[in-house]
C-alpha positions as CSV (number, residue, x, y, z in Angstrom):
1,X,-3.3,95.3,-99.5
2,X,-6.4,93.2,-100.2
3,X,-7.7,96.0,-102.3
4,X,-4.7,95.9,-104.6
5,X,-5.3,92.2,-105.0
6,X,-8.8,92.8,-106.2
7,X,-10.4,91.9,-102.9
8,X,-9.4,88.3,-103.2
9,X,-9.7,87.4,-99.5
10,X,-12.5,87.0,-97.1
11,X,-16.1,86.1,-97.8
12,X,-16.5,88.3,-100.9
13,X,-19.2,85.9,-101.9
14,X,-20.7,85.7,-98.4
15,X,-20.4,89.4,-97.6
16,X,-20.7,91.0,-101.0
17,X,-22.3,88.9,-103.6
18,X,-23.6,85.8,-102.1
19,X,-22.0,83.4,-104.4
20,X,-22.9,79.6,-104.9
21,X,-26.6,78.6,-104.9
22,X,-28.7,77.8,-101.8
23,X,-31.2,75.1,-102.4
24,X,-34.6,76.2,-100.9
25,X,-36.1,73.8,-98.4
26,X,-38.2,70.9,-99.8
27,X,-41.8,71.8,-100.5
28,X,-44.3,68.9,-100.1
29,X,-46.7,68.3,-102.8
30,X,-50.0,70.0,-102.3
31,X,-53.6,69.3,-103.2
32,X,-53.7,72.6,-105.1
33,X,-56.8,73.3,-107.2
34,X,-56.5,72.4,-110.9
35,X,-56.2,75.1,-113.6
36,X,-59.9,74.7,-114.4
37,X,-60.9,75.2,-110.8
38,X,-58.6,78.2,-110.2
39,X,-60.3,81.5,-110.9
40,X,-57.1,83.1,-112.0
41,X,-54.4,81.6,-114.2
42,X,-51.3,83.6,-114.8
43,X,-47.6,82.8,-115.2
44,X,-47.0,82.4,-111.5
45,X,-49.9,80.0,-111.2
46,X,-48.4,77.8,-113.9
47,X,-45.2,77.5,-111.9
48,X,-47.1,76.8,-108.7
49,X,-48.8,73.9,-110.5
50,X,-45.4,72.5,-111.6
51,X,-44.2,72.9,-108.0
52,X,-47.2,70.9,-106.7
53,X,-46.4,68.1,-109.1
54,X,-49.6,68.3,-111.1
55,X,-48.1,68.3,-114.6
56,X,-51.4,67.8,-116.4
57,X,-52.9,70.9,-114.7
58,X,-49.7,72.8,-115.6
59,X,-50.0,72.0,-119.3
60,X,-53.7,73.0,-119.2
61,X,-52.9,76.2,-117.5
62,X,-50.2,77.1,-120.1
63,X,-52.7,76.6,-122.9
64,X,-55.4,78.7,-121.1
65,X,-53.0,81.5,-120.2
66,X,-51.5,81.9,-123.7
67,X,-55.1,82.0,-125.1
68,X,-55.9,84.8,-122.7
69,X,-52.6,86.7,-122.9
70,X,-50.0,85.6,-125.5
71,X,-47.6,88.2,-124.2
72,X,-47.2,86.7,-120.7
73,X,-43.5,85.9,-120.6
74,X,-43.8,83.3,-117.8
75,X,-46.4,81.4,-119.8
76,X,-44.4,81.6,-123.0
77,X,-41.2,80.3,-121.3
78,X,-43.3,77.6,-119.6
79,X,-44.4,76.5,-123.1
80,X,-40.8,76.2,-124.2
81,X,-40.8,79.4,-126.3
82,X,-38.0,82.0,-126.5
83,X,-38.3,85.6,-127.8
84,X,-36.6,86.5,-131.0
85,X,-37.0,90.2,-131.7
86,X,-40.7,90.8,-131.0
87,X,-41.7,87.2,-131.9
88,X,-42.2,84.2,-129.6
89,X,-40.6,81.1,-131.2
90,X,-40.5,77.5,-130.0
91,X,-36.9,76.9,-128.9
92,X,-36.4,74.0,-131.4
93,X,-37.3,76.3,-134.3
94,X,-35.1,79.3,-133.6
95,X,-32.4,78.3,-136.1
96,X,-35.1,78.3,-138.8
97,X,-36.4,81.7,-137.9
98,X,-35.7,84.6,-140.4
99,X,-32.1,84.6,-141.7
100,X,-30.6,82.8,-138.7
101,X,-29.7,79.6,-140.6
102,X,-27.6,81.5,-143.2
103,X,-26.0,83.6,-140.4
104,X,-25.0,80.4,-138.6
105,X,-23.7,78.7,-141.7
106,X,-21.4,81.7,-142.6
107,X,-20.3,82.2,-139.0
108,X,-19.4,78.5,-138.4
109,X,-17.5,78.4,-141.7
110,X,-15.4,81.4,-140.6
111,X,-14.9,80.0,-137.1
112,X,-13.7,76.6,-138.4
113,X,-11.0,78.4,-140.4
114,X,-9.5,80.1,-137.3
115,X,-7.3,79.1,-134.4
116,X,-7.5,79.8,-130.7
117,X,-5.1,82.8,-130.8
118,X,-5.7,86.4,-129.7
119,X,-5.5,87.6,-133.3
120,X,-8.0,85.0,-134.7
121,X,-10.4,85.3,-131.9
122,X,-10.4,89.1,-132.2
123,X,-11.0,88.7,-136.0
124,X,-14.0,86.5,-135.3
125,X,-15.3,89.0,-132.7
126,X,-15.0,91.8,-135.3
127,X,-16.7,89.7,-137.9
128,X,-19.5,88.9,-135.6
129,X,-20.0,92.5,-134.7
130,X,-20.1,93.4,-138.4
131,X,-22.9,90.9,-138.9
132,X,-24.7,91.9,-135.7
133,X,-24.1,88.6,-134.0
134,X,-23.8,90.0,-130.5
135,X,-23.7,86.7,-128.6
136,X,-20.9,85.3,-130.9
137,X,-19.0,88.6,-130.5
138,X,-19.2,88.3,-126.7
139,X,-17.9,84.7,-126.9
140,X,-14.9,85.5,-128.9
141,X,-14.0,88.6,-126.9
142,X,-14.2,86.4,-123.8
143,X,-11.8,84.0,-125.6
144,X,-9.4,86.9,-126.1
145,X,-9.4,87.7,-122.4
146,X,-8.8,84.1,-121.5
147,X,-5.7,84.1,-123.8
148,X,-4.7,87.6,-122.7
149,X,-6.4,88.8,-119.5
150,X,-5.0,92.3,-119.9
151,X,-6.3,92.9,-123.5
152,X,-7.7,96.4,-123.1
153,X,-9.9,96.5,-126.3
154,X,-11.6,93.1,-125.5
155,X,-12.2,94.1,-121.9
156,X,-13.7,97.5,-122.8
157,X,-15.9,96.0,-125.5
158,X,-17.2,93.4,-122.9
159,X,-18.0,96.2,-120.5
160,X,-15.4,95.2,-117.9
161,X,-13.8,97.8,-115.7
162,X,-10.4,98.3,-114.2
163,X,-10.4,98.4,-110.4
164,X,-7.0,99.4,-108.9
165,X,-5.1,97.9,-111.8
166,X,-7.1,94.7,-112.1
167,X,-9.8,94.0,-114.7
168,X,-13.1,93.0,-113.2
169,X,-15.9,91.4,-115.2
170,X,-19.1,93.3,-115.8
171,X,-21.0,90.4,-114.2
172,X,-19.1,90.6,-111.0
173,X,-19.5,94.4,-110.9
174,X,-23.2,94.0,-111.3
175,X,-23.4,91.5,-108.4
176,X,-21.4,93.9,-106.2
177,X,-23.6,96.8,-107.1
178,X,-26.7,94.7,-106.4
179,X,-25.4,93.7,-103.0
180,X,-24.6,97.3,-102.1
181,X,-28.0,98.5,-103.2
182,X,-29.7,95.8,-101.2
183,X,-28.0,96.8,-98.0
184,X,-28.5,100.5,-98.6
185,X,-32.1,100.0,-99.4
186,X,-32.7,97.9,-96.3
187,X,-31.0,100.4,-94.0
188,X,-32.9,103.3,-95.6
189,X,-36.3,101.6,-95.5
190,X,-36.2,99.6,-92.3
191,X,-33.2,101.0,-90.3
192,X,-35.3,103.2,-88.0
193,X,-37.8,100.4,-87.3
194,X,-35.0,97.9,-86.6
195,X,-33.2,100.3,-84.2
196,X,-36.5,101.0,-82.3
197,X,-37.2,97.3,-82.0
198,X,-33.7,96.5,-80.7
199,X,-33.9,99.4,-78.2
200,X,-37.2,98.2,-77.0
201,X,-36.1,94.5,-76.6
202,X,-33.0,95.4,-74.8
203,X,-35.1,97.1,-72.2
204,X,-36.8,93.8,-71.4
205,X,-35.4,91.2,-69.1
206,X,-32.9,88.7,-70.6
207,X,-35.3,85.8,-69.8
208,X,-38.1,87.3,-71.7
209,X,-35.9,88.1,-74.7
210,X,-34.4,84.6,-74.8
211,X,-37.8,82.9,-74.7
212,X,-39.6,84.9,-77.5
213,X,-38.0,84.3,-80.9
214,X,-41.3,85.3,-82.4
215,X,-40.3,88.9,-81.7
216,X,-38.2,88.7,-85.0
217,X,-40.8,87.0,-87.2
218,X,-41.9,90.2,-88.9
219,X,-38.2,90.6,-90.0
220,X,-38.0,87.3,-91.9
221,X,-38.1,88.8,-95.4
222,X,-34.6,88.9,-96.9
223,X,-34.8,92.6,-97.7
224,X,-35.3,93.4,-94.0
225,X,-32.4,91.3,-92.7
226,X,-29.6,93.8,-93.3
227,X,-31.3,96.5,-91.2
228,X,-31.9,94.1,-88.4
229,X,-28.4,92.7,-88.5
230,X,-27.0,96.3,-88.3
231,X,-29.2,97.2,-85.4
232,X,-28.3,94.1,-83.4
233,X,-24.6,94.8,-83.7
234,X,-22.0,92.6,-81.9
235,X,-23.1,93.1,-78.3
236,X,-22.9,89.4,-77.3
237,X,-25.9,89.9,-75.0
238,X,-29.1,87.8,-74.7
239,X,-30.7,89.7,-77.5
240,X,-27.8,88.9,-79.8
241,X,-27.9,85.2,-78.7
242,X,-31.7,85.1,-79.5
243,X,-31.1,86.7,-82.9
244,X,-28.6,84.1,-83.9
245,X,-30.9,81.3,-82.7
246,X,-33.7,82.9,-84.7
247,X,-31.5,83.0,-87.8
248,X,-31.3,79.3,-87.6
249,X,-35.0,79.0,-88.1
250,X,-35.1,81.2,-91.3
251,X,-34.7,79.2,-94.5
252,X,-33.4,81.7,-97.1
253,X,-29.8,81.9,-98.1
254,X,-29.4,85.4,-96.7
255,X,-29.8,83.9,-93.3
256,X,-27.1,81.4,-94.0
257,X,-24.8,84.3,-95.0
258,X,-25.7,86.2,-91.8
259,X,-24.8,83.2,-89.7
260,X,-21.4,82.9,-91.5
261,X,-20.7,86.5,-90.7
262,X,-21.5,85.8,-87.0
263,X,-19.3,82.8,-87.0
264,X,-16.3,84.7,-88.5
265,X,-16.6,88.3,-87.3
266,X,-18.2,88.3,-83.9
267,X,-15.8,89.1,-81.2
268,X,-17.8,87.0,-78.8
269,X,-16.7,83.4,-78.7
270,X,-20.1,82.1,-77.6
271,X,-21.8,83.9,-80.5
272,X,-19.3,82.4,-82.9
273,X,-19.8,78.9,-81.5
274,X,-23.6,79.3,-81.6
275,X,-23.6,80.5,-85.2
276,X,-21.5,77.6,-86.2
277,X,-23.9,75.1,-84.5
278,X,-26.8,76.7,-86.4
279,X,-25.0,76.3,-89.7
280,X,-24.6,72.5,-89.1
281,X,-28.3,71.9,-89.7
282,X,-28.6,74.1,-92.9
283,X,-28.1,73.2,-96.5
284,X,-24.4,73.9,-97.3
285,X,-25.1,74.8,-101.0
286,X,-25.7,78.5,-100.1
287,X,-22.5,79.3,-98.3
288,X,-19.9,76.6,-98.0
289,X,-18.0,77.2,-101.1
290,X,-17.7,80.9,-100.5
291,X,-16.6,80.2,-96.9
292,X,-13.9,77.9,-98.2
293,X,-12.9,80.4,-100.9
294,X,-12.2,83.0,-98.2
295,X,-9.5,80.8,-96.6
296,X,-6.1,82.2,-97.6
297,X,-2.5,81.1,-97.2
298,X,-0.1,84.1,-97.3
299,X,3.7,84.3,-97.1
300,X,4.7,85.6,-93.7
301,X,7.1,88.4,-92.9
302,X,7.9,89.4,-96.5
303,X,11.4,90.9,-96.7
304,X,12.0,94.1,-98.7
305,X,14.8,94.0,-101.3
306,X,16.7,97.2,-102.1
307,X,17.3,97.8,-105.8
308,X,20.7,99.5,-106.0
309,X,20.9,102.7,-108.0
310,X,17.1,102.8,-108.7
311,X,16.0,104.6,-105.5
312,X,13.4,101.9,-105.1
313,X,12.7,98.7,-103.2
314,X,10.6,95.6,-103.8
315,X,8.3,93.4,-101.8
316,X,7.6,89.9,-102.9
317,X,5.0,87.5,-101.5
318,X,2.7,84.7,-102.3
319,X,-1.0,84.4,-101.6
320,X,-3.0,81.3,-102.1
321,X,-6.8,80.6,-102.1
322,X,-9.0,77.8,-103.2
323,X,-9.0,79.0,-106.8
324,X,-5.8,81.1,-107.1
325,X,-2.1,81.1,-106.3
326,X,-0.7,84.6,-106.6
327,X,2.9,85.6,-106.9
328,X,3.1,89.4,-106.4
329,X,6.0,91.8,-106.7
330,X,5.7,95.4,-105.7
331,X,8.1,98.0,-106.8
332,X,8.0,101.1,-104.5
333,X,9.6,104.4,-105.2
334,X,10.8,106.8,-102.6
335,X,10.3,109.2,-101.0
336,X,7.1,108.5,-99.1
337,X,6.0,111.2,-96.6
338,X,3.0,109.7,-95.0
339,X,0.9,106.5,-95.5
340,X,-2.4,105.6,-94.0
341,X,-3.8,102.2,-94.7
342,X,-7.3,101.3,-93.4
343,X,-7.9,97.6,-93.6
344,X,-11.6,97.0,-93.5
345,X,-12.3,99.2,-90.4
346,X,-16.0,98.3,-90.5
347,X,-15.4,94.6,-90.0
348,X,-14.5,93.3,-86.5
349,X,-11.2,91.5,-86.4
350,X,-9.4,93.9,-88.7
351,X,-7.2,96.7,-87.3
352,X,-6.5,100.1,-88.6
353,X,-2.8,100.7,-89.6
354,X,-1.7,104.3,-89.4
355,X,2.0,105.2,-89.4
356,X,4.0,108.4,-90.0
357,X,6.7,107.4,-92.3
358,X,10.2,107.6,-91.1
359,X,11.5,104.6,-92.9
360,X,11.7,103.3,-96.4
361,X,8.6,102.6,-98.3
362,X,9.2,98.9,-98.7
363,X,9.6,98.6,-94.9
364,X,6.1,100.1,-94.5
365,X,4.7,97.6,-97.0
366,X,6.5,94.8,-95.0
367,X,4.7,96.0,-91.9
368,X,1.4,96.2,-93.7
369,X,1.8,92.6,-94.9
370,X,2.7,91.4,-91.4
371,X,-0.3,93.0,-90.0
372,X,-2.5,91.8,-92.8
373,X,-1.2,88.3,-92.4
374,X,-2.0,88.4,-88.7
375,X,-5.5,89.6,-89.4
376,X,-5.9,86.9,-92.0
377,X,-4.7,84.4,-89.5
378,X,-7.5,85.2,-87.1
379,X,-10.1,85.0,-89.9
380,X,-8.5,81.9,-91.4
381,X,-8.6,80.1,-88.1
382,X,-12.3,80.9,-87.6
383,X,-13.2,80.0,-91.2
384,X,-11.3,76.7,-90.9
385,X,-13.0,75.9,-87.6
386,X,-16.4,76.7,-89.0
387,X,-15.8,74.5,-92.1
388,X,-14.5,71.7,-89.9
389,X,-17.5,71.8,-87.7
390,X,-20.0,71.8,-90.5
391,X,-18.1,69.0,-92.3
392,X,-17.5,66.9,-89.2
393,X,-13.9,66.7,-90.2
394,X,-10.5,67.4,-88.6
395,X,-9.3,70.3,-90.7
396,X,-6.5,72.5,-89.3
397,X,-4.7,74.1,-92.2
398,X,-5.9,75.8,-95.5
399,X,-4.5,72.9,-97.5
400,X,-6.7,70.5,-95.4
401,X,-9.8,72.4,-96.2
402,X,-9.0,72.6,-99.9
403,X,-8.2,68.9,-100.2
404,X,-11.5,68.0,-98.5
405,X,-13.4,70.3,-100.8
406,X,-11.9,68.6,-103.9
407,X,-14.0,65.5,-103.0
408,X,-17.0,67.1,-101.3
409,X,-17.4,69.8,-103.9
410,X,-16.3,67.7,-106.9
411,X,-13.8,70.6,-107.6
412,X,-10.6,68.8,-108.6
413,X,-8.3,70.8,-110.7
414,X,-5.6,73.4,-111.0
415,X,-5.7,76.8,-109.4
416,X,-5.9,80.1,-111.2
417,X,-2.2,80.9,-111.6
418,X,-1.6,84.6,-111.3
419,X,1.7,86.5,-111.6
420,X,1.6,90.2,-110.9
421,X,4.2,92.8,-111.2
422,X,3.1,96.2,-109.9
423,X,5.1,99.4,-110.2
424,X,3.7,101.5,-107.4
425,X,4.2,105.2,-106.7
426,X,2.6,106.6,-103.7
427,X,2.1,110.3,-102.8
428,X,-0.4,112.4,-100.8
429,X,-2.9,114.7,-102.4
430,X,-2.6,117.8,-100.2
431,X,-6.1,118.9,-101.0
432,X,-7.8,115.7,-99.7
433,X,-5.0,114.0,-97.8
434,X,-6.0,110.9,-99.8
435,X,-3.5,108.4,-100.9
436,X,-3.2,108.3,-104.7
437,X,-1.8,105.3,-106.5
438,X,-1.5,104.0,-110.0
439,X,-0.7,100.3,-110.1
440,X,0.3,98.8,-113.4
441,X,-0.3,95.1,-113.9
442,X,2.4,93.6,-116.1
443,X,1.6,89.9,-116.3
444,X,-1.5,87.8,-115.4
445,X,-1.9,84.2,-116.5
446,X,-5.2,82.4,-116.0
447,X,-6.3,78.8,-116.2
448,X,-9.9,77.5,-115.9
449,X,-10.0,74.7,-113.4
450,X,-12.3,71.8,-114.2
451,X,-15.1,70.8,-111.9
452,X,-18.4,68.9,-112.0
453,X,-18.9,67.6,-115.6
454,X,-20.6,65.3,-118.0
455,X,-19.4,62.3,-119.9
456,X,-18.7,62.4,-123.6
457,X,-21.8,61.8,-125.6
458,X,-24.1,63.6,-123.2
459,X,-26.5,65.6,-125.3
460,X,-26.9,69.4,-124.7
461,X,-29.8,71.4,-126.2
462,X,-28.3,73.9,-128.6
463,X,-29.7,76.3,-131.2
464,X,-29.1,73.5,-133.8
465,X,-30.7,70.8,-131.7
466,X,-29.2,68.3,-129.2
467,X,-25.4,67.9,-129.6
468,X,-22.8,66.0,-127.6
469,X,-21.2,68.2,-124.9
470,X,-17.6,67.5,-126.2
471,X,-18.5,68.9,-129.7
472,X,-19.8,72.3,-128.5
473,X,-17.4,75.2,-129.1
474,X,-17.1,78.8,-127.9
475,X,-19.6,80.8,-129.9
476,X,-22.3,78.1,-130.0
477,X,-25.5,78.9,-128.3
478,X,-27.2,76.6,-125.8
479,X,-30.7,76.8,-124.3
480,X,-30.4,78.4,-120.9
481,X,-32.8,79.5,-118.1
482,X,-32.4,82.1,-115.5
483,X,-33.4,80.6,-112.2
484,X,-34.3,83.9,-110.7
485,X,-36.6,85.2,-113.4
486,X,-37.5,82.0,-115.3
487,X,-36.4,83.6,-118.6
488,X,-35.7,80.9,-121.3
489,X,-33.3,81.9,-124.0
490,X,-30.2,80.9,-125.9
491,X,-26.9,81.9,-124.4
492,X,-23.4,81.8,-125.9
493,X,-20.8,79.3,-124.7
494,X,-17.6,81.0,-123.6
495,X,-15.3,78.0,-122.9
496,X,-15.0,74.3,-122.6
497,X,-13.4,72.2,-119.9
498,X,-12.1,68.6,-119.8
499,X,-11.3,66.5,-116.7
500,X,-9.9,63.0,-116.4
501,X,-10.5,60.3,-113.8
502,X,-13.7,61.7,-112.4
503,X,-16.0,59.6,-110.2
504,X,-19.1,58.9,-112.3
505,X,-22.8,58.5,-111.5
506,X,-25.5,57.3,-113.9
507,X,-28.8,59.2,-113.6
508,X,-31.8,57.8,-115.4
509,X,-35.2,59.3,-116.2
510,X,-38.0,57.9,-118.4
511,X,-36.4,59.4,-121.6
512,X,-32.7,59.9,-120.7
513,X,-29.6,58.3,-119.2
514,X,-27.0,60.8,-118.1
515,X,-23.4,59.8,-117.1
516,X,-21.8,62.6,-115.1
517,X,-19.3,63.3,-112.3
518,X,-20.7,62.6,-108.8
519,X,-21.0,66.3,-107.9
520,X,-22.7,67.6,-111.1
521,X,-25.7,69.7,-110.2
522,X,-29.2,69.4,-111.5
523,X,-32.3,71.5,-110.6
524,X,-34.8,69.7,-108.4
525,X,-38.1,71.5,-108.1
526,X,-38.6,72.7,-104.5
527,X,-35.0,72.1,-103.5
528,X,-32.8,73.9,-106.0
529,X,-29.4,72.6,-107.2
530,X,-28.7,69.0,-106.1
531,X,-25.5,67.0,-106.8
532,X,-25.9,63.8,-108.8
533,X,-24.7,61.6,-105.9
534,X,-27.5,63.1,-103.7
535,X,-30.3,62.5,-106.2
536,X,-33.1,60.0,-105.2
537,X,-35.7,58.2,-107.2
538,X,-38.9,60.2,-107.7
539,X,-37.2,63.6,-107.3
540,X,-38.7,66.0,-109.8
541,X,-36.1,67.3,-112.3
542,X,-37.0,70.7,-113.9
543,X,-37.4,70.5,-117.7
544,X,-38.3,73.0,-120.3
545,X,-42.0,72.2,-120.1
546,X,-42.5,70.9,-116.6
547,X,-40.8,68.1,-114.6
548,X,-39.6,64.5,-115.0
549,X,-38.9,62.2,-112.1
550,X,-35.5,60.5,-111.5
551,X,-36.0,56.8,-111.9
552,X,-32.5,55.6,-110.7
553,X,-29.1,56.9,-109.6
554,X,-26.0,54.6,-109.3
555,X,-22.2,54.9,-109.2
556,X,-20.6,54.2,-112.6
557,X,-16.8,54.0,-112.1
558,X,-14.4,56.6,-113.4
559,X,-14.0,58.4,-116.7
560,X,-13.2,61.6,-118.6
561,X,-15.8,64.3,-118.4
562,X,-16.5,67.6,-120.1
563,X,-18.3,70.9,-119.3
564,X,-19.0,74.4,-120.5
565,X,-18.9,78.0,-119.4
566,X,-22.2,79.6,-120.4
567,X,-22.9,83.3,-120.4
568,X,-25.0,85.0,-117.8
569,X,-27.4,82.4,-116.3
570,X,-24.7,79.6,-116.5
571,X,-27.2,76.9,-117.1
572,X,-28.1,74.5,-119.9
573,X,-30.5,71.6,-120.6
574,X,-29.2,68.0,-120.9
575,X,-30.7,65.1,-122.6
576,X,-32.6,64.4,-125.9
577,X,-36.3,64.3,-125.1
578,X,-37.5,65.8,-121.8
579,X,-34.1,67.5,-121.3
580,X,-33.6,68.8,-117.7
581,X,-31.8,71.8,-116.3
582,X,-28.2,71.7,-115.2
583,X,-25.5,74.1,-114.2
584,X,-22.2,74.9,-116.0
585,X,-18.7,74.6,-114.4
586,X,-18.7,78.0,-112.7
587,X,-19.6,78.5,-109.0
588,X,-23.4,78.6,-108.5
589,X,-24.9,81.8,-107.3
590,X,-27.2,81.8,-104.3
591,X,-30.9,81.7,-104.9
592,X,-34.1,81.2,-103.0
593,X,-36.1,80.1,-106.1
594,X,-38.3,77.0,-105.7
595,X,-38.3,76.5,-109.5
596,X,-36.9,78.9,-112.1
597,X,-39.0,82.0,-112.0
598,X,-40.9,81.2,-108.7
599,X,-39.7,82.8,-105.5
600,X,-41.0,82.0,-102.0
601,X,-43.4,84.4,-100.3
602,X,-42.0,85.7,-97.0
603,X,-43.4,87.4,-93.9
604,X,-46.8,85.8,-93.9
605,X,-47.0,85.1,-90.2
606,X,-50.4,86.7,-89.8
607,X,-52.1,84.3,-92.2
608,X,-53.5,80.9,-91.2
609,X,-51.4,78.0,-92.3
610,X,-54.2,76.6,-94.4
611,X,-54.5,79.9,-96.3
612,X,-50.8,80.1,-97.2
613,X,-49.8,79.5,-100.8
614,X,-47.3,76.8,-101.7
615,X,-44.6,79.4,-101.8
616,X,-45.1,80.7,-98.3
617,X,-42.2,80.6,-96.0
């Protein structure tokens, strides 16, 4: 059933894509050698100097590196340049490059004459394509899908795919593929070694295994973890206990996700409790939202309804999550000879359901839903218990968790409202014995809930200079940076959000004063995304050309706030001079980056501490 719903339940982010962003552990400033003393200056060295806090050495290193190799992308991005065609251009001069200004003038004139309707947005998308404005075309095609989520042409042009009757965005597909490739690669490359290690350790006494967590140190690298996790299994023995304890010492977000899996899916109560305890001491940025999103509230014991004279029956039920409330109606046609439903057989806590049909199809679906609800109940209880323990709150029901998250996650707003009507015909392919089905989605209505935001008047760096956040429209391009690669470029805005009565904080730097909601995230070098209410004076905010320190943070009452949905990287820069990196309204993806483009170095246990680079973990 969950496959028909587009895999909306459990830990898709934690198990599949790793959604929301984990702040890497704080990195102390280091007495790193200056750019002049360093024998090698490359793009990575520039970022290490920024991480160390030596902004003067960083600036010198940028100049030196560009003189040596003007095609080094990390150095160009660090200098505040973006690539336009084959040319590197300062970000503030992109609108003046080539014919871009005329293109923008004509485009904005056409956009201002149109309305937010499917027809007008499709017209603007077609016009943008005719003038080779790819970013603007994407923005207006996305606007079409927000107005009509089932618009086939817009979905196909965006590269989205239909998965069991539901359109899935290209970005989400890419993340799922990346996750699957990561696990497959780990198993293929390290699976035999992991199995041999586990077999060897299980032959030792339990006391020896429990005392020596160092036995896992060579498996610290994130790419090795899936192989080790698979080899450990769910034995609940001393080795399993030692593995969970060791996970608590590993700082990357993949270890947080692994602990969540132990807390939810282990059939050993002691292991679940131990994993939950380990999670308490970890940054919640990398896993908590996904864990909360996995909590579902589903209607129990759905009753089939016979449709007289149509030879069919219906099943209606409601499923609710943090972000969605789904009203689903299934229309099932008879006869059904045999139906086999496998509900996540590879995940502990889920049961296989296999029944030879001797009753009406709708009754089968009712049984499936009852079983699924029971399975969800087990998982829900564990998820709620884990969230409650981490939060230090008394949370017993899904609604309790969601209400608490509204304040903690600064995620107040409506749910995504979804109404689905599927006409479902089941039959068996005699060649493969595979169940074939062709669901048809009739209606799906979507809203974009507001979250962490900025007060009106907050300046955002756009292609046409700094502009107030409330004035930015879909199709405008904002300066954005990919936190994984460090790429600096302009990305189109897909949507705007507005939220009233938000709790505000005032964040000051030497050049800027930002008024934002208390949960709005900013990038702090060495830590990652940090909410406004958690900022402290002297924290280094990442800017286009280095870092600036927070000078003060204070509550500022309540007010109306605005935000954007930005393509791909989902980031933008706020402020006039010395603008610093912020995240849009969408959930943050997990990352281990220390600053944009600079990743930690793992698995360096053989080196002396004094010889380890700043990025060593």
